[in-house]
N, C-alpha and C positions, 0 to 999 in steps of 0.2 A: 609427554605422551607416548605413547606407544609406536613403534614401529609397526609397519604392516606387517604382514603373515609373510609374504615370501620373502622382505628382509631378515626377520625373526630368524627363519628357519636356515639362512645363509651362514648366520652367526656362530649357532651352537646346534646341538641336539635336542628336543623339545621334546615334553611329553603329552601325547594324546588320551583320550577317554576310553573307556571300556565299553564292554558291550550297554545296548538299553534293552531290547528284547527279551534276551535268555535271562537278565537280571528282572527285572520288572517277573518273569515268570519264578525265579528263585525266591522272589519276596510274596510268592503266593497270589498272584494275578493270572488269571484263567489265561489259556492257551485257545486259540479259533474264531479269536475277536480282533480288532484293528486299535493296537497299539499308540497309533497316532492319532485314533480318536481320541484317548486318553488327555493329547492337549486342549480337550475343551471339557472332557466330564471328569478328569482328575489333574486338573494343573498342579496340585499341591504334592501329589505322588512324583511327576516329573522333573519338578522342581529337585524335592529331594534328594532324584539320583545324580542328577547334577551336581548338587549342593554335596553331596559326598566323593563325588570324582574330583572337585577340585579340591576338597579340604584332603586327597589323597595324592593331590600335584599333579591332577592334568590342567594342563595352560590351553589346552587348545582344546573346547568341548561342542559338540556335534547336536545340533538339534535332532530332535524325535519327531523327523520328517522321513526318516527313511523309503517308505512306503506312501507315502502321502502326494501320490499320482491320482490323475482323472481314472485312469485302467482299477486299476489295483485298485481303490475307495471304493470303484463302483461295485465291486463284489461284497461290499456291507450295506449299499446304496447312500454311500455318503460323497459320491460324487462332485455333489453340487456344492459342499463344504471343503473343495480342494485350499483354495484360496484363504479361507481361513484359517484351516489347521496347521499351514504351513507359518504363516503370519502366527497364531499364538506359540506355536513353537519357536519362535528367535522371542517372540517376548519373552516366554518362561527362562529359556536358557539368558537372556540378558538379565532379569531378576534375580537369577538363582547366584549368578558370580560376581566376582571384581569385574572390575573395569580394565584391569589389568590381564584379564582371561581375553582368549582368543574365541568367538561363537561362529563357527561355519554352518552353513546349510548343507545337511547330509541328502543325499541325492542317489538313488536305488536304479538299478537298470529295468528299464520296463521292459525290456526280452529280461530269457534267462526264467530257467525254471521253466513253469508252466507257459510263463507269458514268450518262449523263444518264438510263436508264430506269429507275435502280434504285428498288423502291416506299419511299414515306416512311416505313414503319415499318421498313425495312432500313436507313435513314437515320439514326431516331432510337436505333434498338439501337445503330450504330457509333459515334455520336459518343458517348454516354452512356459507353460501356465505356470510348472510350478517354478523354473529357474525367475519367472517374473514376479511371483510370489515372495520369494527368500530373499534377492535383491531391494523390494521395495520395501523389505521389515529390517534392511540394515543390516546383514551380516559382514562378519569381517573377512570370510572368503565362501566356497562352494568346495566340496567333499563328493566328488563322482565315485562309489565304492560298490565295488562286488560287482564289476560288471564283468564279463566274461568274451566279451567280441570286440575288438576294437574299432569294426565300423560302427557300432551301436554307443561306443565310448567319445568316438570322433564325431558322430554328431548331435551330442549333449555340448561337448566342450564349445564346437563349432557356434552353436546357438548360444553360449554364455559369452564368447567371444565380440560376437553382433551385439551385446546390450553392453557391455563392460569390461573394465580392464580389471578386474577383482583378483586376488588370489585366488588359483584352483589347484585342487590336488584332485589327481587322478589315480584310480587303484583297479589290478584287475583282480579276478579270484583264478589262482591256476592249480593245477595238479600236476600237470607237466612242469617241471622247472626250466624249458627251455622255449617254449610258445603259449600261445594264449589259445580258449577253446577254439577258436575258430583255423587255428594252425598260423600263425604269423610266428616268427621270431620274435622274442620278446624285445630283441634290440632295435630291431626294428622298430617295433613298435614305439616303444619308447621314444626313440627318435622322431617319428612322427607326430606324436603327440606333442613332444618339442616343438616342433615347427610350426604345430597348430595353436600354440599359444599355453600349453601346459605350464604350472610354475614348479611344481613338485610331482613326482609320477612312483608308483608304489603296486603293495600288494595288500590286500585284507582277506578275512574269510576261508573256507577249503583247506587250509592247512595251519597246522599250530607252528609254534616257531622254528622247528627242525623243517620242515618244507617251504615256507617262507625266506628261510637262510638259503637254504638251496638255489633257489630262487634267483635272490639276488646275487650269490656268488657266482651266476654265470654271466650274471651281467659285464659288457666292456666298462673299463674307466674312466671311457673317454663320453659318458653322455654329457656332463656339464650342466645337471642339474639335482637338486637334491632329493633323496628317495624318505617313502614314507613306508611304515609296516604297520598292521594291526592283525596279529597273528589269532588264529583261534587258542583256547585253553588246551589243546588235545583233542581227541577224537572223542565224538560224545558215545554216552553208555546207558545203557538203562537198568536201573537200579531199583527195586522195590515200588516198579513204575513210575519213577520219575528218571528224566535225562538230568545223567551229571555229566562235568567236565573233568579232568585229573590233573591236569598240568598246574602246578603250584604255582604262587606268589616266585618263593625262591629262584623255583626255573624261570620263569618272567626275569625277574634281575638278572642273572647268568647270561641268558640272552641277549637283556637290551645291553648288555656291552658289546658283546660280539655283533649285535646289528651296528652301534655307534661306530664302531669299530671296522665295519665292512661299508662306512660313506651315511649311514642311513642318517636322518637329522629331525622324523618324526614318529616316535615310537609310541604305539599304545594298544587296544585288545578288541579282539572283536567277539564272538558266540564265546559264551561261558567265562568271559572275564568279569573280576568285580572290583570294586575299589582297591580291594587289599592285592591284587595283582599289578592295580596300577602305580599304590604306594611302593611295591617294590620296585616299579620299571622308576620311578621317582628317585626313590633312595641309589640305587646303581649309580644312576647318571647325575646325582648333583653334584658331586667332584670329579666329574670325569677325566680322565686324563688318557688322548689318544696313545692307541694302541705301541704306536711308534716313540713315543717320550716315554712310555711306561720300561722300567730296567730290570723288571724279571725275568732271572735267568730260568731258560728253557730247561726242561726236564730231559736228562740224559736218558736211552732207553735202548739195552744192546739191540742191535738187527734179529731177528728170528731166524730162520729159515724156512722156506715157505714151503706149503704141504704139496707135495706131488703125486699126482693120481694118475697111474697108466690107464687109458681105457681102452680096454678090448674089444674086439669084434663083437658085435651081437650074434651067436650061434646056440644058445642053449633055450631048449624048447619053453612053450606056453608052461604058466600054472596050470593044474590038472585038478578037476572038481574032486577027486581021492585023498586030496592033500588034508592034511587036518587043519582046521579054524585057526586064527590067532587066539582066541582063546585056550582051545585044545594045547597051542603050544604054549601060553605062558603059565599053565597051570604046572606046567614040568620043566622049564627052563626059563634063564633070562632071555626077552624077546623083542627086538628091534623093531619100534613104527620111526620109520623117516616121512616127513614131510618136505616136501619141493614142491614150490609155489609154480602153477601154471604161468607160461609169459602172456603179459601184456600184448602181444603183437602177434605175428605170424610165423616168426621164427620159431623153431620146437630143437635147432641143434643143439644148443645149449642142455635145454631140461632135458633129451632125450643121453644125452652123454653121460648126467648127473645120475638118471636114473640107471646106466649101465654100471657107473662108478660103486653106486651104492649096492645094486647085487653083486658084485666081485667083493663088495668088503663085506657080505654075508646078511645085509638087512633082511628083515622079515615081512619086511611089507612098506611100500609106499603110498604115502596117503598125499592128495591133492584139496587144498579149501574151495571151496565152491564162492568164488568170486567176493575174498575176504576181504574187509573193509570198504564193503560196497562198491568195490574197483572192480572192472571189468576185465576178464581175461578170459584165455580158451577154455571151451568146455572141458570140465574134469571128466565127464562122461566119454568125451574122444581120447583125450590121453589116457585114461586108464584103461581103455580096450587098447592103443596104441603098446603101453609099456606092458602088458600082459601078453600081447602077442609076439612082438618082438625084442623083449628083453627078459619077459619070463618070470617076473616080479611082482606078487601080490598088489595088486591095487586097492587101493583104500578110499573110498571117495566122500566127502565131505558134502551133506544136503543140507542146505539154508532156506528156513521157512519165508524168506523175504520176498523172493522172488517169482514163484510160483503159485498156483490159487492149488484148490483142491485138483483140479484136472491135471493142470500139467503135472503136477506131484506125484499121483500115482501113475501118469504115463510116463515120468520120469524114469520111476523106479522099475516098472515095468521094461524098459528098454535096457537098465542094468543087469535085468534077470535074463532078459533074452543073450544079453553079451557075457554071463556067466559071471558077472562084476556080483559078489555077493556080500563082500565087507562094507558097510558103509557107517557116518560117523551124522547122526541128528545134530544142528545146530539152531539156533534163532537167526544171525547173521545181522549183520551191523545197518542201520536204517540207510535208504538208499540216498536221502537227500542230502546225506553228508559224503557221496564218495564220488566217482568221477562222472558221473551222469544224475545230476543234480533235479532232473524234473521228471525222472521216472517214480515210478510208483512201490511203495513198499507192501506188497500184499499182506503177510502173516493172517493165513486163512487157519495156518495151524498153530499154536505152541510147539513150543521142543518137546514137550511131553506127549503131546497129541501125536505129532510127527510120529514118534516113534511107535506109541498105539498101532498107530495104521500101517506103518512099515510092519511089525511082529501079524497083521491082520492078515498081509497077503500073505505071509508062511502057513496060514490055515486056507489057502485060497478064496479067499473073500477078497473082494474089491472093497473100495472106501464107501462106497455105497450102498453094500452089504449080497452083492448078485454075485456070486461063483464066478470063479474064473477058469475052473477045468482043470487045472493042475495047482501045484503048491509051489511058494519060491521056497529061498532058503537063506533068507537073510542073516547076517550077523551085525546087528546094529549097535554101536557105540553110543556113547553120552558125553559131553563137555562138561567139565568140571572145575570152576575158579576157586582155588584156595587162599588167592591172595586178598582175601579181604579182613577185615575187623572182627569180626564172630565167625571163627571157623566151624563151630556147633551150628550155626544156621544154615550157613553153605551145605553140611553135610547133609540136614533133614532133606534139603532142596535134592539133593543129589539121591535121597534114598527115593524120593518122587520119582525120579526117574528110571530106578532100577525098581518100583512097582510099578513105571510103565511098562516095563520090559527089555532095558537097556541090557546089553549083554557084558559089556568094558565099557570104562571111566577111559578118556585121555585129558587130563589137567591140562590148563595156562601153564606157561612158564613157571617154572618154582628158580629163584638165585638164593636162599636161604637155606643152609643144612640142616639148622633147625626147625625150619617151618617143614623138609619132607622128614620130620621124626616126628612132629605134630601130625603130620596129616595120615600117617602109618597108625597111629596111637586112637585117631579119631576116625577113622576109616576100617578098622582093623574086623570090625564085626560084620563088615557087608560080604558076600557071598559072592561079589564079580571081581573080577582082577581089575587093575589100577595100572594106567601106563602115564609115569610121574614125567610130564614137560619140562624138555630138556635145551633150550635156546641160546647157543654159542654167539655171544656178544662181538659183531665185528671191528666197533671202536669205541673211543669215549663217548663221542656224536651218539652215536647207535644208543649206547647205552642211556642217555639222558632223555633222547627221544622215547625209548618205549618204556622209562619209566615214571615221564612225567606226561605223555601224550598218548599212550593205547591204553586203551580199558585192559582192566584184567591181567596188565603184568607192574607188579613192585619190586625194584632192585633193590638190595640191603646197600645200605649206607657201604660194607667195607666194599662191596664189588665195584659200586659208584669210584670211590674213590682208586683201585686198582686200573681200572679203564682209565680213570680221568687225564684226557693229554693222548692218548695212546689213538694211532692210528694205520692204515697201510697193515704190512705184513706187521708191524709190532703189537698192532692193536686186535688182530685176528686171531695171532698166536696166542695171546694173552686171553680172548676170549675161548680159546681153547681148553686151556689150561684150567681155569675157572667152571670151565663145563666137566672136568675129568675130575676136580675134585667132589663135586658136586653127585658124579655117576658113582663116586665111592660111595657115597653115603644113601644113595638110593639104592642101589644091588642089594645094599644089606637088607633093605625093607622089603624091595618091592623086586618083581620077577620083570615087569613091564616097563619099558622106557620108550619115550616119546621123542624123538630129536627133532628141530627144527631147522630148517636151512636157511640159514639170511641172504639175501639178494643173489638167490640162485649158487652163490659160495659153496657148491657140494662137497668141496675139497675138506671143506671143515667137519660136515657131519660124516663123511667119508672116514676122517678120524677117527671122530668120537663112535662113530659104529665098530670100527676096529678095535678101539678101546676096551668097549665091553665085553664084544666077544672072546679076547684076548684074557683079560682079567674075573670073568663070570667066575673061574673056577674056583678063584679064592670067597666066593660067597654061596653058601648054601641056597639052593632053590626054596623059596618061600612056598609055602601050601596053599 
């Protein structure tokens, strides 16, 4: 007879299963329906998913009941079938897997996302109904997953403990590695849930392995209970009309060992994960030996000198309209655009210091994203105006299609024109539901092609509506290009459409392969607009693996990943700068445009690289 789940988890790391909804989507099932209703309509399909995860090595199987609650099922007219759907979910899982597997009832938050304003009475009603149905169906445990706020999780846990002593796993969804969405320090939240009867506490969704590992590492070592993690397979991306996740099974295998070393006892996957990811986790943990018992010798790396930057007082005048544009400059010489992320809080001190340091290093423009990765940051319009006025460096603002409708987009662009900010980069923008405010909407009134056309229309003195604007704007509009794809020729064809829409210049995603830079040069030599090659210096080995496995549009070469492996701190930053310099040597031979991205506001790195370009550009003839 198998031990109960809490006992099993105390003995060794165990393997959980992977995603249900996103995997069903990958298998071709439609979106916009209740996947939980498939317990009644397509039980064989759900059973097959359970079997695949069990065959991959999953020891803990979640029922297909995550949203099987009265309030959520009511959106599909299914609220009267709540108990039936939950009971069917348990029965399907039981039939699909062996008796040795643990079947846990999956329960999602009633609030969170679009349901955050649901009244407490409704929350309690929904939890009581679902929990009662799952317990009556004979689950081995209950999994409270993707909870944003401590109070709601506490309500659900309290209802369970009034009815049963069953094993309970509680999981938060967080972006901040130190606190819950309602601002409670994670250590305090974990201690409270432990006191209220939780057997296992951890994290799932919202983040890939890197983000969740950061949260695990912030926890104190004296919590005294097992941890669980079910990370996403990186950040989702839209490719050819489909949502895809980039984190590989191999990356999950490496991450599983790191999680186990950090004290995690249940490791599975959330959005974007598949049986292949679970098989990789199971393989990595099959003969797991704790880090304290492993005898691998540490890699010795010579300490690097930190890169020092002297920040001078701001005394230089702002950019004047008479200056040549970025397009004018890059046609004549090597030209450097540097990206500096707006802060996520209200402190702009480090951002402004970085802007000044990059100005002193002779960067030609400073570019700021528009809430990249759908994470809320300070307005890039405000910061663009500040650096233009106080620092005297040219601002280049990103404009995302995600956050504004047609009205807001035109208003935004008119504001830029009034401020004399005339260089922009038009991008689609990452979906809002994967950012730090998952309940917000993604607008997408415009595609990246359409927004380029609309902005260029303002240059004709014509509003989006077709009405005259009395005078003309003077926007220089850039477009984004991702060359890290399997078929570069198709990506170039898409780029040609952006140029046909009116793009004046191109900025690429980061490139980490010298050979790819040469291929890009060959594939784009027929284009009549300048291209700025993206170079993103790596800050550490962990940073390298995160970018490669979790961030859409970024691919690192095996050689670069090997060089960064195990490096952290000053050693990691120094090696990251060295790799970037080697890539710059290739890039400057083929392109006049250089686009540097600053990791974690570590502007010392991009200051050093900007100086490297300026000091070495004389060795390369400018490209025509």
